[in-house]
C-alpha positions as CSV (number, residue, x, y, z in Angstrom):
1,M,-4.2,1.2,-7.9
2,G,-4.9,4.6,-6.6
3,F,-8.6,4.0,-6.7
4,N,-8.2,0.8,-4.6
5,K,-6.2,2.7,-2.0
6,C,-8.9,5.4,-2.0
7,A,-11.6,2.8,-1.4
8,L,-9.7,1.3,1.5
9,R,-9.1,4.6,3.2
10,V,-12.7,5.8,3.5
11,G,-11.6,8.2,6.3
12,R,-9.6,10.4,3.9
13,R,-11.1,12.7,1.4
14,C,-10.9,10.7,-1.8
15,G,-10.4,12.4,-5.1
16,S,-9.0,15.7,-3.6
17,P,-5.9,17.0,-5.5
18,R,-4.0,17.0,-2.2
19,Y,-4.8,13.3,-1.6
20,W,-3.6,12.4,-5.1
21,M,-0.4,14.5,-4.7
22,E,0.4,12.8,-1.4
23,E,-0.1,9.4,-2.9
24,A,2.1,10.2,-5.9
25,L,4.9,11.5,-3.7
26,L,4.8,8.4,-1.5
27,E,5.0,6.2,-4.6
28,V,7.9,8.2,-6.0
29,E,9.8,8.0,-2.7
30,A,9.3,4.3,-2.6
31,I,10.6,3.9,-6.2
32,I,13.7,6.0,-5.3
33,L,14.4,4.0,-2.2
34,N,14.1,0.7,-4.1
35,E,16.5,1.9,-6.8
36,Q,19.1,2.9,-4.2
37,R,19.3,-0.6,-2.8
């Protein structure tokens, strides 16, 4: 899944630690929000 997002966002630096950390944080936030509903 992460690789697909990376391929779609060519403008961003793919594979950089910061990129993967941001993606992970966004996914965690989404999971938390879904659980709160």
